[in-house]
Residue, then its C-alpha position, 0 to 999 in steps of 0.5 A: m862710917p865712923a869717920y863721916s857724920t853725912n847727917m846735915r840737920l843741925k849741921f847745915p841749918i846753923v851754917a846758912l842761918l848762922l852766915e845770913t844773920v851775920i850778912i844781915i846785921l853788916y848790911a843793917v850798918f853799911v848799905v843803902y841804896d844808891d839815890g844816883h845824887d851822888h856821881h861817884s864811879d864804880h869801881h870797874s868802868s870809870g862811874n858808869k853814866s848811863e846809870v847816873e841819868n837812868p838808874v835802871k839802864l843796866y837792867p837787862m845786861f843784869q837780868d842775862v848775867h842773872v840768868m847766867i849765873f842761876i841758869g847757866f852754870g846751874f844747868l851745865m853742871t846736871f850731865l852726871k846721873r844722879y845728882g841734877f838735884s845737886s847741880v841745880g838746886i847746891n848752885l842755887l844756893l851759893a849763888a844766893f848766899g854769894l852774891q849777898w856777901g860778894l856785894l859787901l866786900q866788893n863795896i867795902w872799899h868805896l864806903h860813901d859817907g861810911k856806906i855802901r850804896v847800892s846800884i844795878l852795876s854793883m848788883i852785876n859785880a855781885d854777881f861775877s863774884t860769885a861766877t867764881v864760886l860755881i866755877s870752883f863748885g864745879a872742879v869737886l862737884g859730887k864730892t863735897s857737902p853743902v856745907q863744905l860750899l857754903i865755908m868755900t864760898l864765904l872763904e872764896i869770895t873773900t880773897f877774889c874781892i881781894n884779888e879783884h881790887i888789887v887788880v883793878e884799882l893798884l894795878e889799874a889793868s884791863d879785864v872787862g869780861a874777866s879772864m883773869t879775874i873771874h875765869a881763870f880764878g876760879a878754876y885754879f881755886g876750884l882746883a886747888v881746893a879738889r888737890m886738897l880733897y884728894r880721895p885715893g879711893l875715887r881714883d878709878g873713877h865711879t859707878n855714877e860719875g857718868s851721864v846718861y842721854h837726858s843728863d847730857m841733854f839738861a847739860m845742853i840747856g845750860t851751854v846754850y844759855l850761857w853762849m847766848f848771853w855771854p857778850s851780856f856778861n863780858s859787857a856789862i860793866a865796860d863803859p857805856g857807848a863804843p867800848q860796851l858794843t866793841a864787847i859784845i861784838n867781839t865776844y859774839f864772833s868769839l864764840a861764834a867761831c870758838a863753836l866751829a873748831a870745838y866740834a871739828t876738834s871733837s870729831l878729829v879726836e873721837h873715836k869714828g870722827k863721832l861728836d862728843m857732847v861732854h866737847i860741845q857742851n863746854a868747849t864751845l864756850a871757851g871763847g866767850v871766855a878767852v877773849g873777856t880780857c881784851a873784849d872791849m879793846s879794838i882787836a878787829p872781828f877777825g882777833a876776836m873770831l883767831i882767839g875763839v878758834f884758838a879756844g875752841i882747840i884748846s879746851t877740846l884737847g885737854f878735855k881729851f887728854l890732858t884731865p885724864i893725865l891730872a886727876s892721875h899723876l897730880g891727884i887733880q880729880d876734875t868733875c865739871g873739867v873746869h881746867n879746860l873750860h875757864g883756867m886754860p881759856g882764862i889764861l889765853g884770855g889774859l895773854a890775849g889781854i896782854v897782846a891787845a895791850s901792846l897793840e892799844k894806844k890807851p895810855k893807863i893799858t900796859p902790857g906790864y901790869q896786865a900780866a902782873a893782874l894774870a901773875s896775881s889771880l893765878g897766886f891768890a887762886l892757887v894759895g887761897g884755894a890750897i888754904t881753903g881745901l887744907i880747912l874743908k878737910l876737917p872732918f865735921w863738914g859732912q862730906p860724903p864717903d867715897q861710895n856715896c860721892f856723885d849721888d843725890s840721895l846723901y843729901w836730898e829727898v830722891p823720888e822713889e823709881e830713882e832708887a829703885g834697885e840702889s840697894l847701896t842707897h838703902t843700907d847707906h841711909s840706914k847706917n847713917k840713922a843708926e849713927v844719928 
């Protein structure tokens, strides 16, 4: 296999340590503790007042978001039968790198005396920036090397921070739960990368590209954590008080309604009315994505439920009918179906935000700027993802050959019983050794 050198002994440590060294140097120059004396407004909320009074008041919200990033996203992707180590393990790696890089880039626009002041709020926002990468990771799951994914994290968070700055600061659009800036952006960025990394050899699927009973159970752990904590995700950076409470309530009802719609739709479209675990793992969460943009607006609980029902239906139908079409006609092999959980519901959220803005009595929020924010997010995602995908195509990032896709043993030490009977993996190991 001369085309793919997948041995990572030098590549991966060099890239990882180089990135961390650069970050440490930048932190030494720019980053200090937020002492709370300077009552500055942070970039997402208009001065999160509760944090100035009590710097750790937002810590429970931060922990909830943290759980979603590391347990929720990590376990949601463990459905592949031979790729669990990579799903949870690489998720942790990318998030740990991403939050350090995100905190720097998000706050480079907000220097105080040439310094970035770290608060719980900036840590929450840094976690948010990594969510975009973990969404995109789902689109290319199983077909990329850890080195490629670190490079993707670097480029994607950079693109995300530029778009976020335009949406939040210049357009002053409202996107409290980030349906547009995180979900739609992360999904379409990932789909653009997946299109560039298209593999004709996987056109008819792959033996490992499926689940087993226990891997689907593990994925449900991620689903339930995400489902439980989503109200925190959508309300963490809302203005304290009524808007934050509204965001919690709207998300709570949207998710509940979405769950029923997803179960119902799954039963409707499946053979003999059975439920499909893929739909339940993913489409039940679409309501959290879709209500994000207008979560802190007065859309009424029934309005949140309507958004949730619609999201649950389109997400389930997407898994059933759209994903195969994207793969066969457009060459977009979306492993986790991020288009159905984050892409379409993210656009739905953006559209709901446009409608809510026209009904909302806030002078600053206008339908035009909301629409511009959605367009900006999609534009940056598709162009940024395409460029990133072209860079990741370069042959020296150690991407797996087709026959080793969706298989942990290429990049991880895997316990023996998992490899039993897999002569294919063993022959590939010897080939890789011979190559070195």
